[in-house]
C-alpha positions in Angstrom: 32.0 -15.9 -15.4 29.3 -16.9 -17.7 26.7 -13.8 -17.0 24.1 -13.9 -19.6 23.6 -17.6 -17.8 23.2 -16.3 -14.7 20.8 -13.8 -15.7 19.1 -16.4 -17.9 19.0 -18.8 -15.6 17.4 -15.7 -12.9 14.9 -14.0 -15.7 13.2 -17.5 -16.0 10.0 -18.3 -14.9 9.2 -21.5 -12.4 7.5 -21.6 -9.4 7.1 -25.3 -7.3 6.2 -27.8 -9.4 6.3 -25.8 -13.0 9.9 -25.8 -13.3 10.3 -26.0 -17.2 11.6 -22.6 -18.0 14.3 -24.1 -15.8 14.3 -28.1 -16.9 15.3 -26.8 -20.0 18.5 -24.5 -19.8 20.3 -27.4 -17.2 19.3 -30.4 -19.7 21.0 -27.9 -22.9 24.3 -27.1 -20.4 24.9 -30.0 -19.3 23.8 -32.3 -22.1 27.5 -32.2 -24.1 28.8 -33.2 -20.5 26.7 -35.5 -18.8 23.8 -38.0 -19.6 20.8 -36.4 -18.6 17.2 -38.1 -17.5 14.4 -36.7 -15.7 12.8 -38.2 -12.8 9.0 -38.6 -12.4 8.5 -35.2 -10.6 10.7 -33.2 -13.2 14.6 -33.1 -11.3 16.5 -33.0 -13.6 19.4 -35.6 -12.8 22.9 -35.2 -14.9 25.4 -38.2 -14.1 29.0 -37.6 -15.0 30.9 -40.5 -14.8 34.4 -40.7 -13.3 37.2 -39.9 -15.1 40.1 -42.0 -13.7 39.8 -45.1 -12.3 37.3 -45.3 -9.6 36.2 -44.9 -6.2 32.9 -46.7 -6.5 31.6 -43.4 -4.2 28.6 -42.1 -5.8 27.9 -38.4 -4.9 23.9 -36.4 -5.4 24.9 -32.8 -5.8 21.3 -30.6 -5.6 20.2 -27.2 -6.5 16.8 -26.5 -6.6 15.1 -24.9 -9.8 11.9 -23.7 -8.7 11.5 -20.1 -6.9 8.7 -18.8 -4.1 5.5 -17.6 -6.5 2.0 -17.9 -7.2 -1.1 -19.9 -8.6 -4.6 -17.9 -8.8 -7.3 -20.0 -6.5 -10.2 -17.4 -7.6 -11.7 -15.0 -10.8 -13.8 -12.6 -9.9 -16.7 -11.6 -11.8 -15.0 -8.7 -12.4 -12.0 -10.4 -13.8 -9.7 -9.7 -10.6 -7.8 -12.5 -9.3 -6.9 -14.1 -5.9 -3.6 -16.2 -5.8 -2.0 -19.0 -3.6 1.5 -18.2 -2.1 3.9 -21.0 -2.9 7.0 -20.8 -0.7 7.9 -18.0 2.4 6.5 -15.1 1.0 7.1 -11.8 3.4 3.2 -10.0 3.3 5.3 -6.7 3.3 7.0 -7.1 0.4 4.5 -8.4 -2.0 2.6 -4.7 -2.3 2.5 -2.8 -6.0 4.6 -5.6 -7.8 4.2 -6.1 -11.1 3.3 -9.8 -12.0 3.3 -12.1 -15.3 0.3 -14.3 -14.8 1.4 -17.7 -17.1 -1.6 -18.6 -19.1 -2.0 -21.4 -21.9 -2.0 -18.5 -25.1 0.1 -16.7 -22.9 1.8 -14.3 -20.6 -0.9 -11.6 -18.9 0.6 -8.4 -17.6 -0.8 -8.1 -14.3 0.0 -6.0 -10.8 -0.2 -7.5 -7.2 -2.4 -5.0 -5.3 -2.8 -4.3 -1.6 -6.9 -4.2 -0.6 -7.4 -1.6 1.2 -8.3 2.0 1.2 -5.5 4.0 -0.6 -3.5 6.8 1.8 -5.8 9.5 1.4 -8.5 7.6 3.1 -6.9 5.6 5.7 -7.5 5.9 9.0 -4.6 6.0 11.6 -5.8 1.9 12.5 -5.9 0.9 8.8 -2.4 2.5 9.2 -1.0 0.5 11.4 -2.6 -2.9 10.2 -0.6 -5.3 9.4 -1.1 -7.2 6.0 -1.3 -10.6 5.6 -0.9 -12.4 1.9 -4.6 -12.9 2.3 -5.1 -9.1 1.4 -4.1 -9.1 -2.0 -5.0 -9.5 -5.5 -4.4 -9.2 -9.3 -5.7 -7.0 -11.7 -5.1 -7.3 -15.0 -7.2 -5.0 -16.3 -9.5 -7.5 -18.3 -13.3 -7.8 -17.7 -14.7 -11.0 -15.6 -15.8 -12.1 -18.8 -12.4 -11.9 -20.5 -10.1 -13.0 -17.3 -12.4 -16.5 -17.0 -11.5 -16.9 -20.5 -8.3 -16.6 -20.3 -7.0 -17.8 -17.1 -6.9 -20.5 -15.6 -7.4 -22.0 -11.7 -3.9 -23.1 -10.8 -1.9 -20.7 -13.9 1.5 -20.4 -12.7 1.8 -16.2 -11.3 5.7 -14.7 -10.8 7.0 -11.7 -10.3 8.2 -8.9 -13.4 12.1 -8.4 -12.1 15.1 -8.2 -14.5 18.7 -8.7 -14.0 20.5 -6.0 -13.4 24.7 -5.2 -12.5 25.1 -2.9 -9.4 28.8 -2.7 -9.0 30.2 -5.7 -8.3 26.8 -7.3 -7.7 24.0 -9.1 -9.5 20.3 -8.2 -8.2 17.1 -10.3 -10.0 14.5 -12.4 -8.5 14.7 -15.5 -7.8 19.0 -15.8 -7.0 17.4 -18.4 -4.9 17.8 -20.5 -6.3 18.9 -20.2 -9.7 21.9 -18.6 -8.4 23.3 -22.2 -7.2 22.0 -24.2 -10.6 24.7 -21.6 -11.9 27.1 -23.0 -9.4 26.3 -26.1 -10.3 26.9 -25.6 -14.2 29.6 -23.8 -13.7 31.6 -26.1 -11.8 30.7 -29.1 -13.4 32.1 -27.9 -16.6 35.4 -26.4 -14.4 36.2 -30.0 -12.6 39.2 -31.9 -13.9 39.4 -35.3 -13.5 37.8 -36.9 -10.4 37.6 -40.5 -9.2 33.6 -40.5 -8.0 30.6 -40.8 -9.9 28.7 -37.4 -9.9 25.0 -36.8 -10.2 24.1 -33.0 -10.7 20.6 -32.5 -9.8 18.4 -29.5 -10.9 15.5 -30.4 -7.9 12.1 -29.7 -8.5 9.3 -28.0 -5.3 12.2 -27.1 -2.7 10.5 -24.0 -1.4 7.4 -25.9 -0.2 9.0 -28.8 1.0 12.4 -30.5 0.1 9.9 -32.8 -1.9 12.3 -33.4 -5.5 15.6 -33.9 -3.8 13.7 -36.4 -1.2 12.7 -38.5 -4.2 15.6 -38.4 -6.3 18.1 -39.1 -3.1 15.7 -41.7 -2.5 16.0 -42.9 -6.3 20.2 -42.1 -6.4 21.3 -43.3 -2.8 24.0 -40.9 -2.8 26.7 -42.2 -0.8 27.8 -38.3 -0.3 25.3 -35.3 -0.4 26.1 -31.4 -1.5 23.3 -29.1 -1.8 24.2 -25.3 -3.4 21.9 -23.0 -2.1 21.8 -19.0 -1.0 22.2 -17.5 2.9 21.5 -14.2 4.7 23.9 -11.2 4.2 22.2 -9.7 6.7 25.0 -7.0 6.5 22.7 -3.9 5.8 21.9 -0.7 8.2 19.8 -1.4 11.0 20.8 -5.2 11.9 23.5 -5.4 14.1 26.5 -7.3 13.2 25.4 -11.1 15.4 22.7 -10.8 13.0 24.3 -10.7 9.5 25.0 -14.8 9.4 27.3 -14.0 6.3 28.6 -11.2 4.4 28.5 -10.3 0.5 32.3 -10.2 -0.7 33.4 -12.2 2.3 33.5 -15.1 -0.4 31.7 -19.2 -0.6 29.9 -20.0 2.6 30.7 -23.4 4.5 27.8 -24.3 6.6 28.0 -25.6 9.6 24.0 -25.6 10.6 21.0 -24.4 9.4 17.3 -25.5 11.0 17.0 -28.6 8.4 20.4 -30.1 9.4 24.1 -30.0 11.3 26.6 -30.7 8.7 28.9 -33.8 8.7 31.6 -33.0 10.7 34.1 -34.4 7.9 32.5 -33.2 5.0 32.6 -29.7 6.7 36.4 -30.0 7.4 36.9 -31.0 3.6 35.4 -28.0 1.7 37.3 -25.7 4.6 40.3 -27.6 4.2 40.0 -27.1 0.6 39.2 -23.6 0.5 42.6 -22.9 2.9 44.3 -25.1 0.9 43.7 -23.1 -3.2 43.4 -19.7 -1.4 39.7 -19.6 -2.4 38.0 -16.9 -0.3 35.2 -18.1 2.7 33.0 -18.2 5.6 31.5 -20.2 7.9 27.8 -19.6 8.3 25.8 -20.6 11.1 22.5 -20.4 10.1 19.0 -20.3 13.0 16.3 -20.8 10.2 16.0 -22.5 6.9 16.7 -25.6 5.6 18.1 -26.7 1.9 18.0 -30.0 -0.2 20.3 -31.9 2.7 18.5 -31.9 5.0 15.6 -34.0 3.0 18.3 -36.9 1.9 20.4 -36.6 5.4 18.0 -38.7 6.2 17.8 -41.3 4.0 19.3 -45.0 3.9 19.9 -45.0 7.3 21.7 -42.0 7.1 24.1 -39.7 4.4 26.8 -37.5 5.0 25.0 -34.4 4.2 26.3 -30.6 3.5 25.8 -27.7 2.2 27.2 -25.1 0.5 25.9 -21.5 0.4 25.7 -18.2 -1.7 25.2 -15.8 1.0 22.3 -13.8 -1.1 21.0 -10.0 0.1 17.2 -9.4 0.6 16.6 -12.9 -0.2 12.6 -14.5 -0.8 11.7 -10.7 -2.2 12.4 -9.5 -6.2 15.5 -7.7 -5.6 17.9 -11.0 -4.5 21.3 -9.9 -4.9 24.3 -12.0 -4.9 28.2 -10.4 -5.0 30.3 -11.7 -7.9 33.5 -12.5 -6.4 31.1 -14.9 -3.2 29.2 -17.1 -7.2 32.7 -17.2 -8.5 34.6 -19.2 -5.3 31.7 -21.5 -4.7 31.9 -22.4 -7.9 35.4 -22.8 -7.4 35.6 -24.6 -4.0 32.4 -27.1 -6.0 34.8 -27.8 -8.8 37.6 -29.0 -6.6 35.3 -30.6 -3.7 34.4 -32.9 -7.4 37.9 -33.8 -8.2 38.7 -35.2 -4.5 35.5 -36.4 -2.9 36.5 -39.2 -4.7 39.3 -40.3 -1.7 38.6 -38.7 0.7 37.5 -40.3 4.5 34.6 -38.6 6.1 34.1 -42.0 8.7 33.7 -41.1 12.2 35.6 -44.0 13.8 
């Protein structure tokens, strides 16, 4: 496994609408094996032509490049910044975090801090108040004049957190969804001969409404669509087993449904059969809330058979998103086998 590439992807910075750093990595990795173009929203569309007599089937793969983050929305006369969240932040996970503010002249260090009394001065009522995103501000260590000279409204703010290994686990910010971008890249490299025309799309703006996938899916008009994304692994102390959704170390996750789609039964069955026939560890995912790029593409052009392959992940939408090495590899292996066989699969519901 190319752990260096996974580290590079997760440590890169790119919120919805500002995915250029990740786009450059994707183009570098796939430029030698695919025809590349970038659509008007910024998604990378990598076309891999059939390597044996074509079936005529157009297949779209999608993994999103953006991570949850913030943009600057106010600069005070004292140099403090207020930010607008992009993506689903839990305010309880935002406190006391280090961040980068990405300005035209370079990155500035900052701390994301809740506007509240310190512990020493809190009343019981203060301590029990639930935070909201509006309670937070950034301290970048500059005077009001210096901050206003260097920072502009709309500047990107991302989390200052690096990749690390813990036993068989990898943790970093933005495993959602850079782990899936990694899986898509590695599966394209690993796949053997295939008869389908493959369009691997590194999409933009998923975290704010699946926007890039809807645009690229409309353009490609695929016959089959597979999103690659992370899913909840709630296999942690304090939560009952029935809420786990998936578990780390048990294999890739074959999605049955989430709140954005019910996966096409024939595509679901194809993935399950491939996993069993090739002895690739897998688990079935039923996700009660949350969605992926597949939910946006499924409803295009009168309906597209759509599915999501998921990477079990602990602590999603925090700075410590955590995956298992074996689950990531199982996802690569299964997606590669799908690419090889999707051209001949029967997805009719008659």
